[in-house]
PDB file of the backbone (N, CA, C, O) and the ligand in Angstrom, with CONECT records:
HET     ZN  A 101       1
ATOM      1  N   UNK A   1       0.817  -1.217   0.000  1.00  0.00           N
ATOM      2  CA  UNK A   1       0.000   0.000   0.000  1.00  0.00           C
ATOM      3  C   UNK A   1       0.851   1.268   0.000  1.00  0.00           C
ATOM      4  O   UNK A   1       0.331   2.377  -0.123  1.00  0.00           O
ATOM      5  N   UNK A   2       2.146   1.093   0.137  1.00  0.00           N
ATOM      6  CA  UNK A   2       3.007   2.270   0.209  1.00  0.00           C
ATOM      7  C   UNK A   2       2.992   3.036  -1.112  1.00  0.00           C
ATOM      8  O   UNK A   2       3.049   4.265  -1.138  1.00  0.00           O
ATOM      9  N   UNK A   3       2.912   2.271  -2.221  1.00  0.00           N
ATOM     10  CA  UNK A   3       2.883   2.907  -3.537  1.00  0.00           C
ATOM     11  C   UNK A   3       1.634   3.772  -3.691  1.00  0.00           C
ATOM     12  O   UNK A   3       1.703   4.909  -4.158  1.00  0.00           O
ATOM     13  N   UNK A   4       0.498   3.217  -3.291  1.00  0.00           N
ATOM     14  CA  UNK A   4      -0.761   3.966  -3.416  1.00  0.00           C
ATOM     15  C   UNK A   4      -0.716   5.248  -2.588  1.00  0.00           C
ATOM     16  O   UNK A   4      -1.166   6.307  -3.025  1.00  0.00           O
ATOM     17  N   UNK A   5      -0.170   5.127  -1.401  1.00  0.00           N
ATOM     18  CA  UNK A   5      -0.089   6.321  -0.547  1.00  0.00           C
ATOM     19  C   UNK A   5       0.779   7.391  -1.193  1.00  0.00           C
ATOM     20  O   UNK A   5       0.453   8.576  -1.123  1.00  0.00           O
ATOM     21  N   UNK A   6       1.869   6.991  -1.814  1.00  0.00           N
ATOM     22  CA  UNK A   6       2.757   7.983  -2.427  1.00  0.00           C
ATOM     23  C   UNK A   6       2.096   8.624  -3.637  1.00  0.00           C
ATOM     24  O   UNK A   6       2.283   9.812  -3.895  1.00  0.00           O
ATOM     25  N   UNK A   7       1.319   7.832  -4.382  1.00  0.00           N
ATOM     26  CA  UNK A   7       0.605   8.384  -5.535  1.00  0.00           C
ATOM     27  C   UNK A   7      -0.447   9.387  -5.071  1.00  0.00           C
ATOM     28  O   UNK A   7      -0.599  10.461  -5.654  1.00  0.00           O
ATOM     29  N   UNK A   8      -1.164   9.024  -4.024  1.00  0.00           N
ATOM     30  CA  UNK A   8      -2.176   9.943  -3.490  1.00  0.00           C
ATOM     31  C   UNK A   8      -1.536  11.242  -3.000  1.00  0.00           C
ATOM     32  O   UNK A   8      -2.082  12.327  -3.197  1.00  0.00           O
ATOM     33  N   UNK A   9      -0.382  11.116  -2.364  1.00  0.00           N
ATOM     34  CA  UNK A   9       0.316  12.296  -1.873  1.00  0.00           C
ATOM     35  C   UNK A   9       0.750  13.174  -3.044  1.00  0.00           C
ATOM     36  O   UNK A   9       0.658  14.399  -2.972  1.00  0.00           O
ATOM     37  N   UNK A  10       1.224  12.545  -4.126  1.00  0.00           N
ATOM     38  CA  UNK A  10       1.666  13.304  -5.290  1.00  0.00           C
ATOM     39  C   UNK A  10       0.490  14.022  -5.931  1.00  0.00           C
ATOM     40  O   UNK A  10       0.602  15.183  -6.326  1.00  0.00           O
ATOM     41  N   UNK A  11      -0.634  13.332  -6.033  1.00  0.00           N
ATOM     42  CA  UNK A  11      -1.827  13.955  -6.608  1.00  0.00           C
ATOM     43  C   UNK A  11      -2.298  15.120  -5.746  1.00  0.00           C
ATOM     44  O   UNK A  11      -2.689  16.169  -6.259  1.00  0.00           O
ATOM     45  N   UNK A  12      -2.258  14.926  -4.451  1.00  0.00           N
ATOM     46  CA  UNK A  12      -2.723  15.962  -3.542  1.00  0.00           C
ATOM     47  C   UNK A  12      -1.825  17.194  -3.633  1.00  0.00           C
ATOM     48  O   UNK A  12      -2.306  18.326  -3.576  1.00  0.00           O
ATOM     49  N   UNK A  13      -0.532  16.968  -3.772  1.00  0.00           N
ATOM     50  CA  UNK A  13       0.397  18.095  -3.774  1.00  0.00           C
ATOM     51  C   UNK A  13       0.297  18.885  -5.071  1.00  0.00           C
ATOM     52  O   UNK A  13       0.642  20.066  -5.104  1.00  0.00           O
ATOM     53  N   UNK A  14      -0.172  18.249  -6.137  1.00  0.00           N
ATOM     54  CA  UNK A  14      -0.269  18.947  -7.411  1.00  0.00           C
ATOM     55  C   UNK A  14      -1.668  19.497  -7.668  1.00  0.00           C
ATOM     56  O   UNK A  14      -1.894  20.215  -8.642  1.00  0.00           O
ATOM     57  N   UNK A  15      -2.592  19.157  -6.794  1.00  0.00           N
ATOM     58  CA  UNK A  15      -3.953  19.651  -6.994  1.00  0.00           C
ATOM     59  C   UNK A  15      -3.999  21.161  -6.781  1.00  0.00           C
ATOM     60  O   UNK A  15      -3.414  21.665  -5.822  1.00  0.00           O
ATOM     61  N   UNK A  16      -4.675  21.878  -7.649  1.00  0.00           N
ATOM     62  CA  UNK A  16      -4.711  23.343  -7.543  1.00  0.00           C
ATOM     63  C   UNK A  16      -5.713  23.856  -6.533  1.00  0.00           C
ATOM     64  O   UNK A  16      -5.894  25.067  -6.403  1.00  0.00           O
ATOM     65  N   UNK A  17      -6.366  22.960  -5.817  1.00  0.00           N
ATOM     66  CA  UNK A  17      -7.462  23.409  -4.970  1.00  0.00           C
ATOM     67  C   UNK A  17      -7.002  24.054  -3.667  1.00  0.00           C
ATOM     68  O   UNK A  17      -7.824  24.526  -2.881  1.00  0.00           O
ATOM     69  N   UNK A  18      -5.677  24.076  -3.436  1.00  0.00           N
ATOM     70  CA  UNK A  18      -5.211  24.722  -2.221  1.00  0.00           C
ATOM     71  C   UNK A  18      -5.017  26.219  -2.418  1.00  0.00           C
ATOM     72  O   UNK A  18      -4.632  26.932  -1.492  1.00  0.00           O
ATOM     73  N   UNK A  19      -5.285  26.684  -3.623  1.00  0.00           N
ATOM     74  CA  UNK A  19      -5.242  28.128  -3.824  1.00  0.00           C
ATOM     75  C   UNK A  19      -6.431  28.767  -3.119  1.00  0.00           C
ATOM     76  O   UNK A  19      -7.563  28.323  -3.308  1.00  0.00           O
ATOM     77  N   UNK A  20      -6.206  29.768  -2.335  1.00  0.00           N
ATOM     78  CA  UNK A  20      -7.322  30.411  -1.633  1.00  0.00           C
ATOM     79  C   UNK A  20      -8.229  31.170  -2.581  1.00  0.00           C
ATOM     80  O   UNK A  20      -9.435  31.258  -2.349  1.00  0.00           O
ATOM     81  N   UNK A  21      -7.673  31.709  -3.625  1.00  0.00           N
ATOM     82  CA  UNK A  21      -8.469  32.497  -4.553  1.00  0.00           C
ATOM     83  C   UNK A  21      -8.864  31.646  -5.753  1.00  0.00           C
ATOM     84  O   UNK A  21      -8.042  30.911  -6.301  1.00  0.00           O
ATOM     85  N   UNK A  22     -10.090  31.747  -6.145  1.00  0.00           N
ATOM     86  CA  UNK A  22     -10.517  31.100  -7.374  1.00  0.00           C
ATOM     87  C   UNK A  22     -10.721  32.180  -8.437  1.00  0.00           C
ATOM     88  O   UNK A  22     -10.185  33.281  -8.318  1.00  0.00           O
ATOM     89  N   UNK A  23     -11.478  31.868  -9.450  1.00  0.00           N
ATOM     90  CA  UNK A  23     -11.669  32.820 -10.536  1.00  0.00           C
ATOM     91  C   UNK A  23     -12.789  33.805 -10.243  1.00  0.00           C
ATOM     92  O   UNK A  23     -13.118  34.647 -11.079  1.00  0.00           O
ATOM     93  N   UNK A  24     -13.373  33.700  -9.058  1.00  0.00           N
ATOM     94  CA  UNK A  24     -14.511  34.541  -8.760  1.00  0.00           C
ATOM     95  C   UNK A  24     -14.072  35.922  -8.292  1.00  0.00           C
ATOM     96  O   UNK A  24     -13.208  36.041  -7.424  1.00  0.00           O
ATOM     97  N   UNK A  25     -14.657  36.949  -8.859  1.00  0.00           N
ATOM     98  CA  UNK A  25     -14.384  38.318  -8.412  1.00  0.00           C
ATOM     99  C   UNK A  25     -15.548  38.874  -7.615  1.00  0.00           C
ATOM    100  O   UNK A  25     -15.461  39.971  -7.063  1.00  0.00           O
ATOM    101  N   UNK A  26     -16.620  38.133  -7.554  1.00  0.00           N
ATOM    102  CA  UNK A  26     -17.799  38.629  -6.864  1.00  0.00           C
ATOM    103  C   UNK A  26     -18.963  37.702  -7.123  1.00  0.00           C
ATOM    104  O   UNK A  26     -18.786  36.537  -7.479  1.00  0.00           O
ATOM    105  N   UNK A  27     -20.143  38.230  -6.941  1.00  0.00           N
ATOM    106  CA  UNK A  27     -21.319  37.402  -7.091  1.00  0.00           C
ATOM    107  C   UNK A  27     -22.473  38.232  -7.634  1.00  0.00           C
ATOM    108  O   UNK A  27     -22.519  39.452  -7.482  1.00  0.00           O
ATOM    109  N   UNK A  28     -23.386  37.540  -8.261  1.00  0.00           N
ATOM    110  CA  UNK A  28     -24.619  38.172  -8.714  1.00  0.00           C
ATOM    111  C   UNK A  28     -25.704  37.934  -7.670  1.00  0.00           C
ATOM    112  O   UNK A  28     -25.838  36.840  -7.121  1.00  0.00           O
ATOM    113  N   UNK A  29     -26.458  38.966  -7.419  1.00  0.00           N
ATOM    114  CA  UNK A  29     -27.520  38.902  -6.424  1.00  0.00           C
ATOM    115  C   UNK A  29     -28.868  39.199  -7.057  1.00  0.00           C
ATOM    116  O   UNK A  29     -28.989  40.029  -7.958  1.00  0.00           O
ATOM    117  N   UNK A  30     -29.882  38.493  -6.556  1.00  0.00           N
ATOM    118  CA  UNK A  30     -31.252  38.897  -6.817  1.00  0.00           C
ATOM    119  C   UNK A  30     -31.788  39.503  -5.537  1.00  0.00           C
ATOM    120  O   UNK A  30     -31.915  38.819  -4.522  1.00  0.00           O
ATOM    121  N   UNK A  31     -32.102  40.784  -5.586  1.00  0.00           N
ATOM    122  CA  UNK A  31     -32.542  41.470  -4.367  1.00  0.00           C
ATOM    123  C   UNK A  31     -33.869  40.925  -3.857  1.00  0.00           C
ATOM    124  O   UNK A  31     -34.106  40.881  -2.650  1.00  0.00           O
ATOM    125  N   UNK A  32     -34.731  40.512  -4.775  1.00  0.00           N
ATOM    126  CA  UNK A  32     -36.049  40.048  -4.369  1.00  0.00           C
ATOM    127  C   UNK A  32     -35.977  38.699  -3.655  1.00  0.00           C
ATOM    128  O   UNK A  32     -36.662  38.482  -2.655  1.00  0.00           O
ATOM    129  N   UNK A  33     -35.147  37.798  -4.171  1.00  0.00           N
ATOM    130  CA  UNK A  33     -35.105  36.436  -3.637  1.00  0.00           C
ATOM    131  C   UNK A  33     -33.916  36.212  -2.720  1.00  0.00           C
ATOM    132  O   UNK A  33     -33.827  35.168  -2.074  1.00  0.00           O
ATOM    133  N   UNK A  34     -32.995  37.176  -2.649  1.00  0.00           N
ATOM    134  CA  UNK A  34     -31.760  36.996  -1.881  1.00  0.00           C
ATOM    135  C   UNK A  34     -30.980  35.791  -2.383  1.00  0.00           C
ATOM    136  O   UNK A  34     -30.335  35.078  -1.614  1.00  0.00           O
ATOM    137  N   UNK A  35     -31.055  35.583  -3.689  1.00  0.00           N
ATOM    138  CA  UNK A  35     -30.302  34.502  -4.315  1.00  0.00           C
ATOM    139  C   UNK A  35     -28.934  35.035  -4.712  1.00  0.00           C
ATOM    140  O   UNK A  35     -28.813  36.137  -5.249  1.00  0.00           O
ATOM    141  N   UNK A  36     -27.913  34.242  -4.443  1.00  0.00           N
ATOM    142  CA  UNK A  36     -26.552  34.647  -4.759  1.00  0.00           C
ATOM    143  C   UNK A  36     -25.904  33.578  -5.617  1.00  0.00           C
ATOM    144  O   UNK A  36     -25.947  32.392  -5.287  1.00  0.00           O
ATOM    145  N   UNK A  37     -25.299  34.007  -6.729  1.00  0.00           N
ATOM    146  CA  UNK A  37     -24.554  33.093  -7.581  1.00  0.00           C
ATOM    147  C   UNK A  37     -23.190  33.707  -7.856  1.00  0.00           C
ATOM    148  O   UNK A  37     -23.101  34.840  -8.329  1.00  0.00           O
ATOM    149  N   UNK A  38     -22.137  32.972  -7.564  1.00  0.00           N
ATOM    150  CA  UNK A  38     -20.799  33.473  -7.858  1.00  0.00           C
ATOM    151  C   UNK A  38     -20.623  33.607  -9.367  1.00  0.00           C
ATOM    152  O   UNK A  38     -21.155  32.810 -10.141  1.00  0.00           O
ATOM    153  N   UNK A  39     -19.870  34.625  -9.769  1.00  0.00           N
ATOM    154  CA  UNK A  39     -19.670  34.821 -11.199  1.00  0.00           C
ATOM    155  C   UNK A  39     -18.934  33.643 -11.810  1.00  0.00           C
ATOM    156  O   UNK A  39     -19.115  33.334 -12.988  1.00  0.00           O
ATOM    157  N   UNK A  40     -18.101  32.983 -11.008  1.00  0.00           N
ATOM    158  CA  UNK A  40     -17.367  31.827 -11.522  1.00  0.00           C
ATOM    159  C   UNK A  40     -18.295  30.639 -11.759  1.00  0.00           C
ATOM    160  O   UNK A  40     -17.996  29.764 -12.571  1.00  0.00           O
ATOM    161  N   UNK A  41     -19.411  30.612 -11.056  1.00  0.00           N
ATOM    162  CA  UNK A  41     -20.351  29.508 -11.204  1.00  0.00           C
ATOM    163  C   UNK A  41     -21.410  29.791 -12.252  1.00  0.00           C
ATOM    164  O   UNK A  41     -22.151  28.897 -12.661  1.00  0.00           O
ATOM    165  N   UNK A  42     -21.475  31.047 -12.683  1.00  0.00           N
ATOM    166  CA  UNK A  42     -22.538  31.435 -13.593  1.00  0.00           C
ATOM    167  C   UNK A  42     -22.179  31.074 -15.027  1.00  0.00           C
ATOM    168  O   UNK A  42     -21.056  31.290 -15.483  1.00  0.00           O
ATOM    169  N   UNK A  43     -23.155  30.525 -15.717  1.00  0.00           N
ATOM    170  CA  UNK A  43     -22.980  30.239 -17.136  1.00  0.00           C
ATOM    171  C   UNK A  43     -24.083  30.971 -17.883  1.00  0.00           C
ATOM    172  O   UNK A  43     -25.268  30.759 -17.624  1.00  0.00           O
ATOM    173  N   UNK A  44     -23.688  31.822 -18.799  1.00  0.00           N
ATOM    174  CA  UNK A  44     -24.681  32.534 -19.586  1.00  0.00           C
ATOM    175  C   UNK A  44     -25.147  33.795 -18.898  1.00  0.00           C
ATOM    176  O   UNK A  44     -24.377  34.481 -18.226  1.00  0.00           O
ATOM    177  N   UNK A  45     -26.420  34.088 -19.077  1.00  0.00           N
ATOM    178  CA  UNK A  45     -26.976  35.334 -18.596  1.00  0.00           C
ATOM    179  C   UNK A  45     -27.124  35.332 -17.078  1.00  0.00           C
ATOM    180  O   UNK A  45     -27.481  34.314 -16.486  1.00  0.00           O
ATOM    181  N   UNK A  46     -26.844  36.489 -16.442  1.00  0.00           N
ATOM    182  CA  UNK A  46     -27.021  36.600 -14.991  1.00  0.00           C
ATOM    183  C   UNK A  46     -28.471  36.830 -14.611  1.00  0.00           C
ATOM    184  O   UNK A  46     -28.860  37.938 -14.240  1.00  0.00           O
ATOM    185  N   UNK A  47     -29.253  35.794 -14.703  1.00  0.00           N
ATOM    186  CA  UNK A  47     -30.667  35.911 -14.336  1.00  0.00           C
ATOM    187  C   UNK A  47     -30.956  35.001 -13.152  1.00  0.00           C
ATOM    188  O   UNK A  47     -30.358  33.935 -13.002  1.00  0.00           O
ATOM    189  N   UNK A  48     -31.884  35.445 -12.318  1.00  0.00           N
ATOM    190  CA  UNK A  48     -32.227  34.703 -11.119  1.00  0.00           C
ATOM    191  C   UNK A  48     -32.903  33.377 -11.484  1.00  0.00           C
ATOM    192  O   UNK A  48     -33.828  33.363 -12.296  1.00  0.00           O
ATOM    193  N   UNK A  49     -32.455  32.271 -10.898  1.00  0.00           N
ATOM    194  CA  UNK A  49     -33.081  30.973 -11.187  1.00  0.00           C
ATOM    195  C   UNK A  49     -34.473  30.850 -10.582  1.00  0.00           C
ATOM    196  O   UNK A  49     -35.252  29.984 -10.980  1.00  0.00           O
ATOM    197  N   UNK A  50     -34.788  31.715  -9.622  1.00  0.00           N
ATOM    198  CA  UNK A  50     -36.100  31.633  -8.972  1.00  0.00           C
ATOM    199  C   UNK A  50     -37.150  32.474  -9.689  1.00  0.00           C
ATOM    200  O   UNK A  50     -38.244  31.991  -9.980  1.00  0.00           O
ATOM    201  N   UNK A  51     -36.814  33.743  -9.974  1.00  0.00           N
ATOM    202  CA  UNK A  51     -37.827  34.628 -10.541  1.00  0.00           C
ATOM    203  C   UNK A  51     -37.493  35.063 -11.970  1.00  0.00           C
ATOM    204  O   UNK A  51     -38.340  35.640 -12.652  1.00  0.00           O
ATOM    205  N   UNK A  52     -36.282  34.794 -12.421  1.00  0.00           N
ATOM    206  CA  UNK A  52     -35.932  35.098 -13.795  1.00  0.00           C
ATOM    207  C   UNK A  52     -35.542  36.541 -14.032  1.00  0.00           C
ATOM    208  O   UNK A  52     -35.321  36.945 -15.174  1.00  0.00           O
ATOM    209  N   UNK A  53     -35.455  37.325 -12.963  1.00  0.00           N
ATOM    210  CA  UNK A  53     -35.079  38.718 -13.113  1.00  0.00           C
ATOM    211  C   UNK A  53     -33.569  38.843 -13.313  1.00  0.00           C
ATOM    212  O   UNK A  53     -32.802  37.966 -12.916  1.00  0.00           O
ATOM    213  N   UNK A  54     -33.163  39.934 -13.928  1.00  0.00           N
ATOM    214  CA  UNK A  54     -31.740  40.180 -14.109  1.00  0.00           C
ATOM    215  C   UNK A  54     -31.095  40.434 -12.750  1.00  0.00           C
ATOM    216  O   UNK A  54     -31.651  41.131 -11.902  1.00  0.00           O
ATOM    217  N   UNK A  55     -29.926  39.861 -12.563  1.00  0.00           N
ATOM    218  CA  UNK A  55     -29.291  39.939 -11.249  1.00  0.00           C
ATOM    219  C   UNK A  55     -28.264  41.052 -11.211  1.00  0.00           C
ATOM    220  O   UNK A  55     -27.738  41.474 -12.241  1.00  0.00           O
ATOM    221  N   UNK A  56     -27.994  41.511 -10.023  1.00  0.00           N
ATOM    222  CA  UNK A  56     -27.107  42.642  -9.804  1.00  0.00           C
ATOM    223  C   UNK A  56     -25.729  42.122  -9.389  1.00  0.00           C
ATOM    224  O   UNK A  56     -25.611  41.284  -8.495  1.00  0.00           O
ATOM    225  N   UNK A  57     -24.682  42.638 -10.059  1.00  0.00           N
ATOM    226  CA  UNK A  57     -23.343  42.183  -9.741  1.00  0.00           C
ATOM    227  C   UNK A  57     -22.784  42.968  -8.567  1.00  0.00           C
ATOM    228  O   UNK A  57     -22.883  44.193  -8.502  1.00  0.00           O
ATOM    229  N   UNK A  58     -22.194  42.222  -7.642  1.00  0.00           N
ATOM    230  CA  UNK A  58     -21.579  42.862  -6.496  1.00  0.00           C
ATOM    231  C   UNK A  58     -20.236  42.203  -6.222  1.00  0.00           C
ATOM    232  O   UNK A  58     -20.138  40.982  -6.096  1.00  0.00           O
ATOM    233  N   UNK A  59     -19.239  43.006  -6.135  1.00  0.00           N
ATOM    234  CA  UNK A  59     -17.909  42.473  -5.857  1.00  0.00           C
ATOM    235  C   UNK A  59     -17.844  42.004  -4.414  1.00  0.00           C
ATOM    236  O   UNK A  59     -18.431  42.606  -3.515  1.00  0.00           O
ATOM    237  N   UNK A  60     -17.114  40.911  -4.215  1.00  0.00           N
ATOM    238  CA  UNK A  60     -17.008  40.360  -2.867  1.00  0.00           C
ATOM    239  C   UNK A  60     -15.922  41.043  -2.059  1.00  0.00           C
ATOM    240  O   UNK A  60     -15.877  40.905  -0.837  1.00  0.00           O
ATOM    241  N   UNK A  61     -15.044  41.779  -2.730  1.00  0.00           N
ATOM    242  CA  UNK A  61     -13.974  42.479  -2.024  1.00  0.00           C
ATOM    243  C   UNK A  61     -13.990  43.933  -2.412  1.00  0.00           C
ATOM    244  O   UNK A  61     -14.590  44.299  -3.423  1.00  0.00           O
ATOM    245  N   UNK A  62     -13.343  44.769  -1.630  1.00  0.00           N
ATOM    246  CA  UNK A  62     -13.284  46.187  -1.920  1.00  0.00           C
ATOM    247  C   UNK A  62     -14.647  46.835  -1.892  1.00  0.00           C
ATOM    248  O   UNK A  62     -14.984  47.659  -2.742  1.00  0.00           O
ATOM    249  N   UNK A  63     -15.419  46.452  -0.907  1.00  0.00           N
ATOM    250  CA  UNK A  63     -16.790  46.929  -0.815  1.00  0.00           C
ATOM    251  C   UNK A  63     -16.841  48.452  -0.655  1.00  0.00           C
ATOM    252  O   UNK A  63     -16.176  49.032   0.205  1.00  0.00           O
ATOM    253  N   UNK A  64     -17.635  49.061  -1.494  1.00  0.00           N
ATOM    254  CA  UNK A  64     -17.756  50.515  -1.434  1.00  0.00           C
ATOM    255  C   UNK A  64     -18.945  50.883  -0.575  1.00  0.00           C
ATOM    256  O   UNK A  64     -20.006  50.266  -0.668  1.00  0.00           O
ATOM    257  N   UNK A  65     -18.767  51.879   0.253  1.00  0.00           N
ATOM    258  CA  UNK A  65     -19.882  52.411   1.027  1.00  0.00           C
ATOM    259  C   UNK A  65     -20.215  53.794   0.517  1.00  0.00           C
ATOM    260  O   UNK A  65     -19.363  54.682   0.506  1.00  0.00           O
ATOM    261  N   UNK A  66     -21.443  53.977   0.099  1.00  0.00           N
ATOM    262  CA  UNK A  66     -21.856  55.248  -0.468  1.00  0.00           C
ATOM    263  C   UNK A  66     -22.458  56.169   0.579  1.00  0.00           C
ATOM    264  O   UNK A  66     -23.075  57.180   0.241  1.00  0.00           O
ATOM    265  N   UNK A  67     -22.285  55.829   1.826  1.00  0.00           N
ATOM    266  CA  UNK A  67     -22.858  56.646   2.897  1.00  0.00           C
ATOM    267  C   UNK A  67     -22.293  58.070   2.865  1.00  0.00           C
ATOM    268  O   UNK A  67     -22.662  58.900   3.696  1.00  0.00           O
TER     269      UNK A  67
HETATM  270 ZN    ZN A 101     -35.129  36.362  -7.937  1.00  0.00          ZN2+
END
């Protein structure tokens, strides 16, 4: 079983999933349904899966306050 363990370790060390950042820069929101979809997960048009309305893009970092 030593070989299998070493192969698993090699696969784990090369897996890119340990990067903290993915391709997402933010998320789309539906204000009515409070539905959130990451831009990285979105395919096609940013429309709400619940009500079909166009969703609003909001960055997850560098939040601006307009107060
Ligand atoms: Zn909606």
